[in-house]
VEXLUM-380889 format. One record per residue: residue number from 1; residue in three letters; x, y, z of N, C-alpha, C, O, CB in turn. Coordinates in steps of 0.05 Angstrom, whole numbers. Atoms other than C-alpha are relative to their C-alpha. Glycine has a CB too. Layout:
// residues N
REC   pos   code      n.u      n.v      n.w     ca.u     ca.v     ca.w      c.u      c.v      c.w      o.u      o.v      o.w     cb.u     cb.v     cb.w
REC   NUM    Ala        X        Y        Z        X        Y        Z        X        Y        Z        X        Y        Z        X        Y        Z
...
//
This chain:
// residues 286
REC   pos   code      n.u      n.v      n.w     ca.u     ca.v     ca.w      c.u      c.v      c.w      o.u      o.v      o.w     cb.u     cb.v     cb.w
REC     1    Met      -21       10       17     -228      447      -55      -11       -9      -27      -32      -21      -28       16      -23       13
REC     2    Arg        8        9       26     -233      436     -129        9      -29       -4       32      -35        1       11       18      -23
REC     3    Val       -6       29        2     -237      361     -143       -6       -9      -29      -27       -3      -40      -18      -16       20
REC     4    Glu        4       11       26     -227      327     -210        2      -30        1       24      -41        3       22       12      -20
REC     5    Pro       -1       29        0     -247      254     -209       15      -10      -25       13        1      -47      -29      -12        0
REC     6    Leu      -17       10       21     -199      212     -251       -7      -28      -10       -2      -34      -33       29        1       10
REC     7    Gly        7       27        7     -223      140     -251      -29       -6        8      -40        7       25       19      -20       12
REC     8    Ala       28        7       -6     -292      108     -250       -2      -11       28      -22       -6       42      -10      -20      -20
REC     9    Ala        2       13      -26     -277       67     -187       15       16       22        6       15       45       11      -28       -2
REC    10    Leu      -17      -14      -20     -224      110     -152       17       20      -13       20       20      -38       17      -20       17
REC    11    Gly      -19      -20       10     -177      168     -159      -12       27       -5      -32       30      -19       13      -10      -25
REC    12    Ala        7      -27        5     -183      243     -159       24       18        3       43       12       17      -23       10       19
REC    13    Arg      -22      -20       -1     -138      303     -170      -11       25       13      -33       34        8       11        7      -28
REC    14    Leu        7      -25      -13     -139      365     -126       20       21      -10       41       26        2        2       -2       32
REC    15    Pro      -20      -16       15     -106      415     -174        9       25       14       30       36        8      -10        7      -26
REC    16    Asp       -6      -25      -12     -107      476     -129       10       -2       29       14       18       43      -24       18        0
REC    17    Thr       -6        4      -28      -87      445      -63       30       -4        4       43      -21       -9      -15      -25       11
REC    18    Gln      -27        4       -8      -18      452      -32        1      -13       27       -8       -2       47       16       28        1
REC    19    Leu        1       16      -24       -8      399       21       15       14       23        6       13       46       12      -27       -5
REC    20    Ala      -16      -12      -21       45      438       59      -15       23       14       -7       32       35       26       10      -11
REC    21    Ser       15      -24      -11       -5      496       70      -26       -7       13      -41       12       20       -4       19      -22
REC    22    Leu       26        7      -10      -64      457       96       -4        8       29       14        4       46       -5      -30       -3
REC    23    Asp        8       -5      -28      -99      482      159      -16      -23        9      -20      -43       -5      -15       27        2
REC    24    Leu       15       22      -11     -140      438      204      -25       -7      -16      -31      -31      -20       -8        6       29
REC    25    Ala       24        5       16     -203      446      163        7      -13      -26       -6      -32      -36      -16       26       -5
REC    26    Gly       -9       12       25     -165      430      100        9      -29        3        4      -45      -15       23       16      -12
REC    27    Ile       -9       27       -6     -134      368      131      -25      -19        1      -25      -40      -11       16       -2       26
REC    28    Glu       24       17       -3     -203      341      149      -15       -3      -27      -27      -23      -32      -18       11       21
REC    29    Glu       13        2       26     -230      357       80       15      -19      -18        3      -36      -32       -1       28      -14
REC    30    Val      -16       19       15     -172      320       47       -5      -28       10       -8      -47       -7       30        7        1
REC    31    Arg        5       27      -11     -183      261       94      -27      -11      -10      -29      -34      -18        1        1       31
REC    32    Ala       27        9        9     -257      258       76        1       -7      -30      -11      -27      -38      -21       21        6
REC    33    Leu       -2        6       28     -241      261        2       16      -25       -5       10      -41      -24       13       24      -15
REC    34    Leu      -15       24        3     -189      207       10      -17      -25        6      -14      -45       -8       24        0       20
REC    35    His       18       22       -5     -241      161       41      -20       -5      -22      -30      -27      -26      -14        3       27
REC    36    Thr       19        2       23     -287      176      -18       14      -11      -25        3      -29      -38      -13       27       -6
REC    37    Tyr      -13        7       26     -237      170      -76       23      -20        3       32      -31      -17       11       26      -12
REC    38    Glu      -20       20       -7     -185      125      -42       28        7       -9       47       -1        4       -8      -26      -13
REC    39    Val      -27      -10        9     -127      157      -82       -4       29       -8      -22       36      -23       11      -17      -24
REC    40    Leu        0      -29        7     -114      232      -86       27        7      -12       48       -1       -3       -6       17       24
REC    41    Val      -24      -10       14      -64      266     -133        3       30        5      -17       45        2       -2       -7      -30
REC    42    Phe       -6      -28       -4      -31      332     -117       24        7      -17       46       -4      -13        6        6       31
REC    43    Thr      -22       -7       18       12      363     -172       14       25       10        3       41       25      -11        4      -29
REC    44    Gly      -16      -24       -6       67      415     -165        6        4       29        5       27       39      -15       24      -10
REC    45    Gln       -5       -2      -29       84      400      -92       29        5        7       35       22       24      -10      -25       14
REC    46    Tyr      -29       -3       -4      160      394      -95        9       -1       29       22       18       39        9       26      -13
REC    47    Leu       -7        3      -28      169      369      -24       28      -11        3       37      -28      -12      -21      -19       14
REC    48    Asp      -25       14       -9      236      355        8       -8      -19       22      -31      -21       30       22       21        9
REC    49    Asp        6       20      -20      242      301       61      -15       11       24      -34       -1       34       25      -14        9
REC    50    Glu       12      -11      -24      225      345      120      -29       10       -5      -46        5       12       17       23       11
REC    51    Ala       27       -9        6      165      377       86      -19      -24       -5      -42      -23        3        0       18      -25
REC    52    His       15       25        5      142      308       65       -9      -12       27      -32      -20       30       17      -21      -16
REC    53    Leu        7       10      -26      144      284      137      -20       18       15      -38        8       28       26       -4       17
REC    54    Asp       19      -19      -13      109      347      161      -28       -4      -11      -48       -3        4        9       29       -5
REC    55    Val       26        6       12       52      332      112      -11      -26       12      -35      -27       19        2       -3      -31
REC    56    Gly        9       25      -12       48      261      139      -11        4       28      -31       -7       35       22      -20        0
REC    57    Arg        8       -5      -27       43      286      210      -27       13        2      -41       11       22       21       17       15
REC    58    Lys       26      -12        0      -18      326      192      -23      -20        1      -45      -15       10       -4       18      -25
REC    59    Phe       21       20        3      -56      261      180        2      -23       21      -14      -41       21        1      -12      -27
REC    60    Gly       -2       21      -21      -32      219      239       29       -6        7       47        8       -1      -13      -25       -9
REC    61    Glu      -27        8       -9       27      185      272       15      -12      -23        5      -30      -38       -2      -20       23
REC    62    Leu      -16       11       21       83      171      224        9      -28        6       15      -35       29       25       18       -5
REC    63    Gly       -9       28       -4      102       98      214       30       -3       -2       43       13      -14      -14      -18      -20
REC    64    Val      -28        8        3      170       66      222        0      -28      -11      -12      -46        0       15        2       28
REC    65    Phe        0       26       13      184        8      176       12      -21       19       33      -16       31       16        1      -27
REC    66    Pro       -9       19      -20      192      -55      219       29       -8       -2       43      -11       18      -17      -24        0
REC    67    Ala      -28        9        3      259      -75      189       19       21       10       42       14       17        5       -6      -29
REC    68    Ala      -18      -21       -9      288       -8      208        6       -1       30       26       10       39      -11       28       -7
REC    69    Arg       -4        3      -28      280      -25      281       21      -20        8       31      -20       31      -27       -7       13
REC    70    Leu      -16       23       -8      324      -86      278       29        8        6       42       -6       22        0      -20      -23
REC    71    Phe      -28       -7       -3      391      -50      275        4       26       14       23       41        9       13        1      -28
REC    72    Ala       -2      -24      -16      379        6      324       -4       -8       30      -19      -27       36      -21       22       -8
REC    73    Asp        3        5      -28      385        7      400      -28        6       10      -38       -5       29       21       15       16
REC    74    Gln       28       -7       -7      316       39      403      -14        7      -26       -1       10      -47       -1       23       20
REC    75    Asp       15       -6       24      261       54      354       11       25      -14       12       46       -1      -30        3        6
REC    76    Pro      -10      -24       14      289      102      301      -23       19       -5      -46       12       -4       14       -8      -26
REC    77    Ser       21      -20        7      253      166      285      -12       -7      -27        1      -19      -44       13       28        0
REC    78    Pro       12        4       26      204      163      227       17       13      -21       29       35      -17      -28       11       -1
REC    79    Arg      -16      -11       22      239      175      161      -12       -7      -27      -29      -25      -29       29      -10        2
REC    80    Ile        9        5       27      227      176       87       13      -25      -11       37      -29       -7        5       24      -18
REC    81    Thr      -11       23       15      235      111       48        3        8      -29      -17       15      -42      -18      -25        4
REC    82    Thr       -5       -6       28      267      123      -20        3      -26      -16       18      -44       -8       25       18       -3
REC    83    Ile       -1       24       18      257       72      -76       12        9      -26       -1       24      -41      -29      -12       -4
REC    84    Ala      -15       -8       24      308       80     -132        3      -23      -18       16      -43      -11       27       12        8
REC    85    Asp       -4       20       21      304       39     -195       20       12      -21       22       36      -25      -27       -7      -14
REC    86    Gly      -19       -8       20      358       41     -248       13      -25      -13        4      -47       -8       22       18       11
REC    87    Pro      -13       22       15      404       -2     -292        9      -22       19        8      -46       11       23       10      -16
REC    88    Asp      -10       20      -19      433      -37     -230      -19       -7       22      -13      -22       40       26       10       12
REC    89    Ser       20        5      -20      369      -38     -190      -27       -3      -13      -43       16      -13        0       23       21
REC    90    Pro       25        3       13      311      -68     -227      -24        4       18      -22       -1       42       -2      -28      -12
REC    91    Pro       23       -4      -17      241      -50     -202      -10      -27       11       -9      -47       -2      -23       13      -17
REC    92    Gln        9       24      -14      212     -100     -152      -29        1        8      -39      -18       21       17       -5       23
REC    93    Ala       27       -4      -11      141      -73     -139      -21       -3      -21      -43        8      -18       -2       26       13
REC    94    Asp       20        2       22      106      -92     -204      -19      -24        4      -21      -42      -12       14       -3      -27
REC    95    Ser       20       20       -6       53     -135     -171      -19       12       20      -10       29       37       12      -27       10
REC    96    Trp       19      -12      -18      -11     -119     -133        6       -7       29       12      -30       36      -28       -9       -7
REC    97    His       -5        5      -29       -1     -110      -58      -10       25       15      -15       46        4       30       -5        6
REC    98    Thr        1      -22      -19      -14      -66        2       22       -4       20       32      -27       22      -28        3       13
REC    99    Asp      -26        1      -13       42      -51       50       -1      -12       28      -20       -7       44       11       28        2
REC   100    Val       -7        9      -27       68      -88      111      -23      -14       14      -27      -10       38       10       23       17
REC   101    Thr       23       14      -12        7     -132      123        9      -23       18       -8      -35       31      -19      -11      -21
REC   102    Trp      -10       21      -18       52     -182      160        4       11       28       16       -4       45       26      -11      -11
REC   103    Thr        1      -11      -27       47     -136      220      -29        0       11      -48       -2       -5       12       28        1
REC   104    Glu       27        0      -11      -12     -135      268      -15       25       -7      -40       24       -9        2       -3       30
REC   105    Gln       13      -26        6      -27      -62      252       13       13      -25       31       29      -22        1       19       24
REC   106    Pro      -11      -12       24      -12      -45      179       -7       30       -2      -25       39       12      -10      -14      -25
REC   107    Pro        5      -29        2      -10       29      158      -27        6      -11      -40       -9      -26       21       12      -18
REC   108    Asn       25      -10       10      -72       69      144        3       15      -27      -13       10      -46      -12       20       20
REC   109    Tyr       -4      -16       24      -45      117       91       29       -2       -9       47       -8        7       -8       29        5
REC   110    Ala      -27       -4       11       15      124       45        1       25      -16      -19       33      -29        9      -25      -17
REC   111    Ile       -4      -25       14       42      188       16       26       -3      -16       48       -6       -5        1       26       19
REC   112    Leu      -22        6       18       88      181      -45        5       24      -17      -13       35      -29       -6      -25      -17
REC   113    Arg       -7      -22       17      125      235      -82       19      -10      -22       34      -29      -19       14       23       16
REC   114    Ala      -17        7       22      161      232     -149       24       20        0       20       44       -2      -15        2      -27
REC   115    Asp      -24      -16        1      233      256     -148       13        0      -27       20       21      -38       20      -10       21
REC   116    Val      -12        3       26      262      229     -213      -20      -17      -17      -26      -39       -9       29      -13        1
REC   117    Val       20       14       17      214      209     -269       13       -8      -26       26        8      -39      -25       19       -5
REC   118    Pro      -12        9       26      235      167     -329      -14       14      -23      -36       24      -21       -2      -30       -3
REC   119    Glu       11      -13       25      224      194     -399      -25      -16       -9      -44       -4      -20       21        0      -22
REC   120    Arg       23       17        9      177      135     -413       -5      -21       22       13      -31       34        6      -14      -27
REC   121    Gly        7       21      -19      139       88     -367        2        9       29        7       32       35       17      -25       -5
REC   122    Gly       -3       -5      -29      142       82     -291      -24       10       14      -22       21       35       22       19        3
REC   123    Asp       25       -8      -13       69       96     -276       -5      -16       25        7      -38       28      -24       -2      -20
REC   124    Thr       11       16      -23       36       74     -211      -29       -5       -5      -44       12      -14        5       15       27
REC   125    Leu       28        8        3      -30       36     -212      -11       -7       27        3      -17       45       -2      -24      -19
REC   126    Trp       14        7      -24      -81       28     -157      -25      -16       -8      -36      -11      -30       -8       25       17
REC   127    Ala       25       15        3     -140      -20     -151      -17        4       25       -7        3       47        5      -30       -6
REC   128    Ser       18       -4      -23     -201       -7     -108       -9      -27       10      -22      -43       -5      -25       17       -9
REC   129    Leu        8       25      -12     -212      -65      -61      -30        0        8      -42      -21       12       17       -7       24
REC   130    Thr       29       -2       -5     -282      -39      -44      -15       -7      -26      -34      -22      -26       -8       28       10
REC   131    Ala       13        6       26     -302      -39     -118        4      -29       -8      -15      -42      -19       10       19      -22
REC   132    Ala       -5       28        7     -269     -107     -128      -18      -19       16      -28      -38        5       29       -7        4
REC   133    Phe       18       16      -16     -309     -136      -70      -29        2      -10      -43      -18      -12        1        8       30
REC   134    Glu       28       -4       10     -374     -106      -96       -4      -14      -27      -26      -20      -35       -6       29       -3
REC   135    Gly        2       13       26     -358     -138     -164       -2      -30        2       -7      -43      -19       23        7      -16
REC   136    Leu        3       29       -4     -360     -209     -135      -30       -7        1      -47       10        8       15      -10       25
REC   137    Ser       28        9       -3     -424     -250     -136       -7        0       29       10       -3       46       -3      -29      -12
REC   138    Pro        8        1      -28     -465     -247      -72        8      -26       15       16      -25       38      -30        3        2
REC   139    Ala       -8       25      -13     -450     -321      -58       30        0        7       37       -9       28       -6      -24      -19
REC   140    Leu      -29       -1       -6     -374     -310      -64        6       21       21       24       17       38       16        5      -26
REC   141    Gln       -3      -20      -22     -379     -246      -22       -4      -13       27       11       -9       46      -19       23       -5
REC   142    Glu        7       12      -26     -412     -286       34       21      -20        8       28      -21       32      -27      -13       -1
REC   143    Phe      -21       19       -7     -360     -341       30       25       14       10       38        7       30        7      -18      -24
REC   144    Cys      -25      -15       -7     -302     -291       32       -3       13       28       17       15       42        6       21      -21
REC   145    Arg        4      -12      -26     -333     -257       93        7      -19       23       14      -11       45      -29       10        3
REC   146    Ser       -5       20      -21     -323     -322      132       29       -8        3       35      -24       20      -17      -24       -6
REC   147    Leu      -27       11        1     -249     -330      117       21       19       12       17       44       13        7       -5      -29
REC   148    Glu      -24      -15      -10     -183     -308      148       24      -10      -14       25      -33      -24        2       -4       31
REC   149    Val      -24        5       15     -114     -306      117       24        4       18       26       23       33        2       18      -25
REC   150    Phe      -25       -3      -14      -46     -318      147       20       15      -17       25        7      -40       12      -28        8
REC   151    His      -19      -17       14        4     -264      126       27       -3       15       28       -5       39       -9       30        0
REC   152    Asp      -26       -1      -13       79     -266      138       20       15      -18       13       23      -40       11      -28        7
REC   153    Cys      -20      -17       13      144     -231      116       18      -16      -19       38       -5      -28       18       13       21
REC   154    Thr      -16       16       18      171     -287       71        6       14      -26       29       15      -35      -13      -27       -6
REC   155    His       -3      -13       26      159     -248        7       19       24        2       36       29      -15      -28        9      -11
REC   156    Phe      -19      -23       -4      194     -186       35       28      -10        4       47        2       -8       -9       16       25
REC   157    Leu      -27       10       -4      253     -227       59       13      -11      -26       37       -7      -30       -1      -23       21
REC   158    Asp      -11        9       25      261     -259       -9       11       23      -17       31       20      -30      -23      -15      -16
REC   159    Gly      -10      -23       14      268     -190      -39       26       11       12       44       19       -3      -20       22        0
REC   160    Val      -25       -9      -13      321     -169       12       23      -19       -6       45      -10      -12       -4        2       31
REC   161    Arg      -21       20        6      359     -234        1       10        3      -29       34        2      -34      -11      -29        4
REC   162    Ala       -8       -4       28      359     -222      -75       17       25       -3       35       25      -20      -25        1      -18
REC   163    Lys      -15      -25        3      385     -151      -66       28       -2       13       47        8        2      -16       23       13
REC   164    Leu      -25        1      -15      440     -167      -14       18      -23       -9       42      -21       -6       -6       -2       29
REC   165    Gly      -15       25        4      461     -236      -37       -1      -18       24       -4       -8       47       30        7       -7
REC   166    Glu        4       19      -21      457     -299        4       20        3       23       12        1       46        1      -28      -11
REC   167    Glu      -21       -1      -21      523     -290       41       -4       24       18       -4       21       43       28        1      -12
REC   168    Ala        4      -25      -16      511     -218       64      -26       -2       16      -28        6       39        0       25      -18
REC   169    Phe       26        3      -14      438     -234       81        3      -18       24       -8      -12       46      -20      -12      -20
REC   170    Ala       -4       18      -23      459     -293      125       16       12       22       11        8       45       13      -26      -10
REC   171    Ala      -17      -12      -20      513     -253      160      -15       19       18       -8       22       41       24       13      -14
REC   172    Leu       15      -20      -15      464     -200      182      -20      -13       20      -31        0       38      -15       18      -18
REC   173    Gln       21       14      -16      418     -253      214      -27       15       -2      -42       16       17        9       -3       29
REC   174    Phe       23      -17        4      363     -210      184      -26      -16        3      -45       -6       16        1       13      -28
REC   175    Glu       24       16       -1      312     -265      176       -8       -8       29      -31       -5       37        2      -24      -18
REC   176    Gln        6        9      -27      318     -291      247      -11       23       17      -29       20       32       25      -12       13
REC   177    Lys        9      -23      -16      311     -221      277      -28        9       -8      -44       14       10       20       23       -4
REC   178    Leu       27      -10        8      251     -201      235      -22      -19        7      -43      -11       16        0        5      -31
REC   179    Arg       21       20       -7      213     -266      245       -4       -2       30      -26       -9       39        8      -27      -12
REC   180    Ala        4        0      -29      225     -262      319      -19       21        9      -36       17       27       27        4       15
REC   181    Asp       18      -22       -6      189     -195      321      -27       -3      -15      -48        6       -5       12       26       -7
REC   182    His       24        1       17      139     -212      266       -3      -28      -11        4      -33      -35        1       21      -23
REC   183    Pro        1       28        9      125     -287      262      -23       -5      -20      -26      -27      -31       -3      -18       23
REC   184    Gly       23        3       17       62     -276      221      -26        7       15      -26        6       40       -2      -29      -11
REC   185    Val       25       -9      -13       -9     -254      234      -24       -8      -18      -21      -10      -42        0       30        4
REC   186    Val       24        7       14      -80     -274      215      -18       25       -2      -23       38       17      -15      -23       15
REC   187    His       18      -22        5     -124     -221      183      -25      -10      -15      -23      -31      -28       15       22      -17
REC   188    Pro       24        7       15     -195     -224      155        4        4      -30       19       21      -39      -24       15        9
REC   189    Leu       -2       -3       29     -202     -234       80      -18       23      -10      -12       36      -30       -9      -26      -14
REC   190    Val       17      -23        5     -258     -182       80        3       19       24       -1       11       47      -29       -8       -5
REC   191    Arg       -6      -19      -21     -243     -119      119      -22       22        1      -31       31      -20       28       13       -4
REC   192    Thr       18      -23       -4     -291      -66      147       17       25        3       34       26       21      -19       -4       24
REC   193    His      -15      -25       -2     -264        4      136      -10       15       25      -33       20       28       -4       18      -26
REC   194    Pro        8      -12      -26     -264       38      205      -12       28       -3      -27       37       15       23        1       18
REC   195    Asp       10      -27        3     -281      107      177      -26        1      -17      -43       18      -13       21       17      -13
REC   196    Thr       23       -1       18     -332       91      123      -20      -23        5      -43      -21       -3        9       -2      -29
REC   197    Gly       17       24       -5     -360       23      146       -3      -17      -25      -17      -38      -24      -27        9        8
REC   198    Arg        3       16       25     -353       -3       74       17      -26        3       37      -27       17        9       16      -24
REC   199    Glu      -15       25        1     -329      -75       61       19        1      -23       13       12      -44      -20      -24       -2
REC   200    Ala      -20        2       21     -267      -88       21       15      -27        3       19      -37       25       20       24        2
REC   201    Leu      -18       22       -1     -226     -148        2       26       10       13       35       32        7        6      -12      -29
REC   202    Phe      -25       -7      -12     -162     -148       43       21      -18      -12       28      -39       -1        0       -2       31
REC   203    Leu      -20       15       15     -111     -172       -8       27       13        3       30       37        6       -8       -2      -29
REC   204    Ala      -27      -11       -5      -36     -165       -1       22      -14      -16       45      -16       -8        7       -2       30
REC   205    Gly      -20       13       18       -2     -203      -58       15      -22       14        3      -39       26       19       21      -10
REC   206    Gly      -17       21      -10       57     -245      -37        2       -2       30       12      -22       41       27        3      -10
REC   207    Phe        0        2      -29       48     -229       37      -21      -19       11      -19      -28       34       -5       28       12
REC   208    Met       20       19       -8      -12     -275       39       10      -28       -4       17      -35      -27      -27        4      -16
REC   209    Arg      -11       27        2       11     -346       54      -21      -21       -5      -18      -38      -22       16       -7       25
REC   210    His       21       20        4      -53     -386       60      -26        9       14      -25       25       33        8      -27       10
REC   211    Ile       26       -5      -13     -127     -382       78       -3      -21       22        0      -45       18      -23       -1      -20
REC   212    Val        2       17      -23     -138     -410      147      -24      -20       -4      -46      -12      -10       -4       17       26
REC   213    Gly       21       20        1     -177     -476      147       -5      -12      -27      -20      -32      -29      -25       12       10
REC   214    Leu        3       13       26     -174     -490       72       24      -17       -6       46      -12        3       -3       22      -22
REC   215    Arg      -22       17       10     -132     -544       39       17       17      -19        7       37      -30      -10      -25      -15
REC   216    Pro      -18      -16       16      -71     -517        2      -10        6      -29       -9       29      -38       27      -13       -3
REC   217    Leu       10       -5       28     -101     -526      -68      -24       19        1      -26       37      -16       -8      -26      -13
REC   218    Glu       23      -18       -2     -166     -492      -46        9       29        6       -1       48       -7      -19      -10       22
REC   219    Ser      -10      -27       -7     -129     -434      -14       14       13      -23        9       36      -29       19       -2       25
REC   220    Asp      -15      -11       22      -81     -424      -72      -19        8      -23      -15       29      -35       21      -20      -10
REC   221    Thr       19       -5       23     -138     -427     -123      -16       26        6      -19       42      -12      -18      -23       -5
REC   222    Leu       17      -23       -6     -182     -376      -87       17       26        1        9       46      -10      -14       -4       26
REC   223    Leu      -17      -24       -1     -125     -327      -72        9        8      -28        9       32      -34       24       -5       18
REC   224    Arg       -9       -6       28     -100     -332     -144      -23       13      -15      -19       32      -30       10      -25      -14
REC   225    Met       24      -10       14     -171     -319     -170       -5       29        8      -11       46       -8      -24      -17        4
REC   226    Leu        5      -27      -10     -180     -258     -125       21       20       -9       15       43      -16       -2        0       30
REC   227    Gln      -21      -18       10     -113     -229     -145       -4        6      -30        0       29      -39       28      -13        4
REC   228    Glu        6       -4       29     -131     -239     -219      -23       19       -3      -24       34      -22       -5      -27      -14
REC   229    His       24      -17        1     -197     -204     -205        8       30        0       -6       46      -12      -18       -5       25
REC   230    Leu       -9      -27        0     -157     -140     -192       10       10      -27       13       34      -31       21        4       21
REC   231    Asn      -10       -7       26     -132     -141     -263      -22       11      -18      -17       21      -40       13      -23      -14
REC   232    Asp       22      -12       15     -201     -119     -287        3       31        1        3       42       23      -28       -9       12
REC   233    Ala       -5      -29        1     -190      -47     -310      -23       17       12      -18       40       18        4        8      -29
REC   234    Arg       22      -15      -12     -258      -27     -282        6        8       29       -5       28       39      -26      -17        0
REC   235    Tyr       -7       -5      -28     -227      -28     -212       25       17        3       34       21       25        2      -26       15
REC   236    Gln      -27      -11       -1     -163        9     -230        1       30       -6      -18       41      -18       18      -14      -19
REC   237    Phe       -8      -28        7     -133       79     -234       30        0       -4       44      -13       11      -10       20       22
REC   238    Arg      -28       -1        7      -66       96     -264        9       29       -2       -4       46      -13        6      -15      -27
REC   239    Trp      -10      -27        1      -23      158     -255       28        1      -13       46      -15       -6        2       11       29
REC   240    Met      -26       -5       14       33      182     -302       14       23       15        4       45       14       -5        6      -30
REC   241    Trp      -13      -19      -18       82      218     -257       14       23      -15       23       20      -37       20      -14       17
REC   242    Thr      -17      -23        6      113      287     -265       15        6       25        4        5       47      -16       24      -11
REC   243    Ala      -15       -6      -24      169      307     -219      -14       22       16      -23       42        5       29       10       -8
REC   244    Gly       14      -19      -17      139      344     -159      -28       -9        8      -40        2       26       -2       26      -13
REC   245    Asp       26       11       -7       75      303     -158        1      -14       27       22      -25       35      -10      -19      -22
REC   246    Val        4       16      -24       49      272      -94      -26      -14       -2      -46       -3      -10        1       18       26
REC   247    Cys       24       16       -1       -1      216      -89       -4      -11       28       15      -19       41        1      -24      -21
REC   248    Met        7       10      -27      -36      197      -24      -22      -20       -3      -42      -15      -18       -8       24       19
REC   249    Trp       21       20        3      -77      134      -17       -6      -14       27       10      -13       46        8      -21      -20
REC   250    Asp       10       15      -23     -117       94       33       10      -29       -2        0      -43      -20      -31        2        3
REC   251    Glu      -11       27        1      -78       30       46      -21      -21        8      -18      -44        0       25       -3       19
REC   252    Arg       20       19      -10     -140       -2       78      -20       -8      -21      -34      -28      -18      -14       12       23
REC   253    Ser       21        6       21     -182       -1       14       11       -2      -28       -4       -2      -47      -21       21        1
REC   254    Thr      -12        2       26     -132       -6      -43       23      -19       -1       35      -27       20       10       28       -9
REC   255    Asn      -26       12        7      -76      -46      -74       14       19      -20        0       34      -33       -4      -29      -12
REC   256    His      -15      -16       19      -21      -13     -114       22      -16      -12       30      -37       -1       11       26       13
REC   257    Arg      -23       12       13       35      -32     -161       14       21      -16        2       40      -26       -9      -25      -18
REC   258    Ser      -16      -18       16       91        3     -197        6      -14      -27       18      -35      -27       27        8       14
REC   259    Ala       -6       12       26       94      -10     -272       30       -1       -4       44       19       -2      -14       16      -22
REC   260    Gly      -29        4        3      163      -38     -287        9        6      -29       31       -2      -36        8      -27        7
REC   261    Asp       -6       -3       28      162      -15     -360       20       22       -5       26       28      -29      -25        6      -15
REC   262    His      -20      -21        4      213       41     -348       29      -11        0       47        2       -8       -3       21       21
REC   263    Phe      -27       11       -3      272       -6     -336       14       -1      -28        1       -8      -47       -2      -29       12
REC   264    Pro      -19       -7      -21      331        8     -344        2       29        6       22       38       18       27      -11       -7
REC   265    Gln       -1      -29       -7      314       82     -339       -1        4       30      -11      -13       45      -23       15      -14
REC   266    Glu        0       -6      -29      323      115     -271      -28       10        8      -41       25       -7       21       21        6
REC   267    Arg       25       -9      -12      261      125     -228        4        1       30       12      -19       42      -24      -18       -8
REC   268    Val       -4       -3      -29      264      152     -157      -26       12       12      -35       34        4       25       19        6
REC   269    Val       24       -9      -15      203      159     -111        6       -3       29       22      -19       38      -25      -16       -9
REC   270    Ser       -4        0      -29      199      173      -37      -27       -2       14      -46       10        5       16       25        9
REC   271    Arg       25        7      -12      146      150       12        2        3       31       23       -3       43      -10      -28       -7
REC   272    Cys        4        5      -29      122      156       84      -27      -12        4      -45      -10      -13        3       27       15
REC   273    Glu       25       13       -7       67      118      118      -11       12       26        4       20       43        3      -31        3
REC   274    Val       13      -15      -21       17      146      167      -22      -18       13      -37      -31        0      -13       26      -11
REC   275    Gly       21       14      -15      -26      115      222        2      -30       -2       18      -41      -18      -27        8      -10
REC   276    Arg        0       29        1      -39       42      236      -24      -10       16      -32        3       36       26      -13       10
REC   277    Asp       21       12      -16      -96       -2      260       -2      -30       -7        8      -38      -28      -27       14       -4
REC   278    Arg        3       29        3     -115      -75      266      -24       -5      -19      -46        3      -12       -4      -15       27
REC   279    Pro       22        7       18     -157     -100      207      -21      -17       14      -15      -35       30       10      -14      -25
REC   280    Tyr       21       15      -12     -225     -127      227      -23       -2      -19      -26       14      -38       -9       12       27
REC   281    Phe       24        2       15     -290     -150      197      -24        1       20      -25      -14       39       -2      -27      -17
REC   282    Leu       24       -3      -16     -356     -128      227      -24       -3      -18      -29       14      -35        0       27       16
REC   283    Arg       23        4       17     -419     -156      196      -20       22        3      -27       29       25      -13      -28        6
REC   284    Ala       20      -22       -1     -467     -100      177      -27      -10       10      -35      -33        4       -2       12      -28
REC   285    Ala       27        6      -10     -534      -99      212      -19       -2      -23      -18       14      -42       -9       20       21
REC   286    Thr       20        3       21     -592     -123      169      -27        7       10      -47        6       -5        1      -28      -12
//
């Protein structure tokens, strides 16, 4: 496969690769490149929902968003999540995060396609959590290795409440149902990547509530500093979308955000998530 690196820390484009046509050898080559570059860009794909899901299945078990399970008699089939911004739906993802870390086993990969692209703005940015960890001082790296963070769904629920309104939100008993299934979980602040063995900060934006064992001021200060650390452009890659593009990224070693600078223009993207595992930290042998 022809590979065009795009950013110093992460990101590469595979200009000649059609995801829908990958054979087993091609799937494993893409997977290896994904672990190396953390974000891969595929142009000219033009996937519909079913083809998008078929591509996801090539890389593992498709995920089902936890909230989708609440209003079904049984687990619904995996499906595409569509995120539509417009004049009546302001963008809500313009902050660094990785997805669904308030579950015990967050997703491994995400695959996002561009359906409607604004005339200006609306890029997606990624930050390498491996490069960001390597950019810390050795003393701070060692301190972070010793810490764990409590994650929960409060930030997600706040977004749902804002979209539905307080009355509709309360009538659905959405919060009670979701918290019953997902009361929160403790994850390490530094994560060992199960495929590469590399260490990465495990940051998740508003899903992180506090660092276990630290006083609130200490926890808030350190988490805020680490989040600000991702704003260093040395750790980032940015993609300007064209309709038909697909980006695939490793959720275990990156954060992402959607630039909100297209509002109130329309922007529609569609995503599926693949695989899941429990984050862990394993100290490397010396």
